[in-house]
N, C-alpha and C positions, 0 to 999 in steps of 0.2 A: 440806656438805662433799662434794667430788667423789668418785664411786665408781670413777673411772678410775685405775688404779695407775700409778706412774712407769714401770714396765716396758712396760706397754701403750702408753703415750704415746710412749715412745722408739721402740717398734716401728713405730708409725704414721709417725713422722717419718723413720725410716730407710727405710721402703718408698717414701714420696714422693720422698725424695732420690735413691733408686736409680732410680726411674722417670725423673726429670729427667735424671740422668746418662746413662742409656741413650738417651734421645731426642736429647741433644746429640751423643753419639758417632755415632749414626745419621746425623744431619744433616752432621756433619763428614766422615764417610767416604763420603757419597753423591756420585755423579758430578755435576759442575757441569752446569747446564742452560743451553744457549745459546738465547737468544731471537732468532729471525730476523725482522727487520722485513718487513712486507708489500712485495712488489715493486711498483715504480711502475707506473701504468697504461701500457700500450703506446701509443706515439704514433699519432695518427690519420694515415693516409696523406695526403700533400699533395694528391693527386688527389681523394681523397674529400672533403677539406675544401673544395677549390675547387668541387666539384660541389654540395655542400651550400650554399655561399655563393651560387652561381649560382641554385639553386632558390629560396632565400629572396629574392634580389633580384627574380627574375621574379614571385614571389608578391606582393611589395610593389608592383611596377609594375602588376600586374593589379588589385590592390585600389585603387590610386589611379585607374586608368582607370575602374573601376566607380563610384567616388565621383564622378568628373567626369560620367559619364553620368547619375547620379542628379541632380546639380546642373543639368544641362541641362534636366531636366524640372521642377525645383523651384528657383526663383530664391532662396529663403530659404537654400539650402545653398551658394550660389556663393562667397561670401566665405570661408566655413568651408573649402571645398575649396581655394581659393587659398592660405589660410593653411597648410593641411596640406601642400600641394605645396611651398611655400616652406620649411616646417620640414624636409622630407625632403632639401632641398638641402644641409643641414648634416650629414647622416648620412655618416660617413666609410666608404667602401668601397674595396677594391682598384680601381684605375682610377677614382678619385674624379671626375676630369674627365668621363669617359664617363658615369658615373652621373648627374651633374648635367645633362649634355646630354639624357639620356633624360627626366629630370623636366621640363626646359624644353620638350621636345617635347610633353609632355602639357599643359603650361600655356599655351604660346604661342597655340594656336588660340582660346583663350577671351579673349585680350587683343588680338586683331587685329580692327580694325573691318571688314576685308574678309572675315572668316570667317563662315560661317553659324552657327558656335557661339560667336560673340562675346558676352561678358558685360560690359556697360557698367558703369562706376562702381566697378571693383575697385581695391583698395589692395594695394600691394606693400610689406611691411615686412621688411627684412633687416638684421640687426645683428650686427656683430662676428664674422664668420667669413669664410672664403675662398671666392670664387666664381671659377670657371674659364671663360674665353672666353664671357663674357656677350654675348648678341645679342638686343637688344630693338628692333631696327629696325622702324619703322612701327607699333609697338603703341600702345595707348591705355589709360591707367589714370587713376585719380583721384589718390591719394597714391602717391608713390614715395620710400621712405625706405631709405637704404643707409648707416646710421651705422657708422663704424669698419670698413667692409668692405674686405678686401684683394682687389683684382681681379688675378687671375693670367691672363696672356694678354691679347690685345686685347679691349677692351670696346666694344661697338657700341650706341649709343643714337640713331643717325641717325633723324630724323623721328619720334622718340618724342613723343607728346602726353600731357601731364600737366595735368589740370584742377584739381588740388588741391595739397596740400602736397608739396614736393620738397626733399629734403635728402640730401646726400652728405657731411655734416660728418665730418671725421676720416678719410675714406676714403684708400686708397692704390692708385694705378694703377701696376702694375709694367711695363705695356706701353702701347701706344697707346690713347688714349681718344677716341672719335669721338662728337660730339653734333651733327653737321651737320644743320641744318634742324629741330632739335627745337623744340617749342613748350611753354613753361612758362606757363600762363595766369595763375597767381598769383605767379610769380617762383620763385626757387630759392636754396638755401643750399649753398654749396660751401666753407664756412669750414674752414681748416686741412687742406685736401686736398693730397696730394703727387702730382704728375704727373711720372713719371720719363721719359716719352717724349712723343710728339706729343700735344698737347691741342687738338682741333679743335672750335671752337664757331662756325665760320663759318655765317652764315645763321640762327642761333638767334634766336627771338623770345620775349619775356617781357612779360607784362602787369602784373607787379608787381616789387618790388625784387629785385635779384640781389646776392648776397653772396659775395665771394671773399676775404675778409679772411684773412691769414695763409697763403695758398696758396703753394706752391712749384712754379713751372713750370720744369722742368729742361731742356726741349728746345724744339722748335718749338711756338709757341703762336699760334693763329689765331682771331681774333674778327672777321674781315672780314665786312662786311655784316650784322653782328648788330644787332638792334633791341631795346633794353632800355628799361624805365622808369629809375628810379634804379639805379645800380650802384656798388658799393664794392670797391676793390682796395687797401684799407689794409694796409700791411706785407706786400705781396706781392713775391716774388722772381721776376723774369723773367730767366732765365739764358740762354735761347736766342733764336733769331730770333722776334720778336714782331710781329704785325700786327693793327691795328685798322682797316685801310683800308676806308673807306666805311661804318663803323658809325655808328649813331644812338642817342644816349642822352638821357635827361632830365638829371639831375645825375650827373656821373662823378667819383668821389673816388679819388685815387691817393696819399693821404697816406702818407709813409714808404715808398713803393714803391721798388724797386731794379731798374735796367735794366743788365744786364751785356752784352747782345748787341745785335743790330739791333733797331730800334724804328720802326715805320711807323704814323703817325697821319694819313696822307694822306686828305683828304676826310672826316674824322671830324667829326660835328656833335653838339653837346650844348648844353643850356641853360646849363650851367656846368661848368667843369673846376676841380678842386682838386688841385694837386700839392704841397701843403704838406709839406715834409720829404722829398720824393722826390728821388732822385739817380740819376746814371748814371755808369758807369765810363768813364774817358776814356783809359786807357792800352791800349786795344784798337782794332783796325782794324775799325770798323763804320760803317754808314750809318744815320742816324736822322732822322726827320721828325716834329717835334712839332706839337701843335695850334697854330693861328695865334697868334703873339705870345709863346709860351713858348720860352725859351732856356735854355742851360746857363750857369751862372756859372763863376767861376774854379775850376780843379781844385785839389784838396788831397789829401794822403795820407789814406787810410782803408783799413785792411787788409780784403781784399787789394787792393793797387794804388792808383790815383788815381781820385778821384770828384769830381763836380761836382753842385751842387744845381740843380734846375730853378727858374727865376725866372719870375714871372707877367708878362703883358703890361704894358708901361708905360702909365700913364694919360696921356692927352693933356691 
């Protein structure tokens, strides 16, 4: 049996209840506390930001230059250095075009056969980003891969020498593209490329197959005096003035090609031409000269306008 009396028990309960009531009243009557959030950090001055960015940019260029000097002395580092420089082309900075120009200035002496710092047998692999005002005139590389690259500004590849794999598949040229006098020793792949301005391939030579399937030539297109092995222009759109004057091919396939403007095949030679399914627009005022024996058939409606199929030479 408990020795605590009912009176004592009630006294304890009353004391605890009183304490709770007093605490509640104190909380109720206490002034409200206002929590002030921390102030946001003060913005960094634009001039300070620009100076920091400029310092980092200069540091990176300095580091790339030092890497190139190390590679001059150690051939084992050269391809690694080229890859690192190409990777830095994709780094987005304010004045991105100027940044890329500075990186190219570091790389170009090592790809020029007339430079004392030339590194033979280097590969260029660029994929799926934007390049500004590319100028590779007179340079020499082994592989040159520019898959899905967006070329902003004129792109100059005149007299470029490629001794290995060459591919521009899926690239977009937003301005003029110049390949005059370039040499592709094993051929090249230009499938599904879009040329929105001049595409100059005059004087280009290729020791292997050239592929232009699915290409869109939107303006002046020049293959005059080009010398290719086999070449394929399947499903190509020639929208502007197009010339192949004096070109020499092995087999030349133009299956399903479309000619909307002028077309000049004067003095073109090939072991064989194939224009199966190719057609030319006839409701426009243009001058066209086809390979010997090839002629246009009757015109028929085909959106947009009137088109005629090319017919092969008649067999005697």
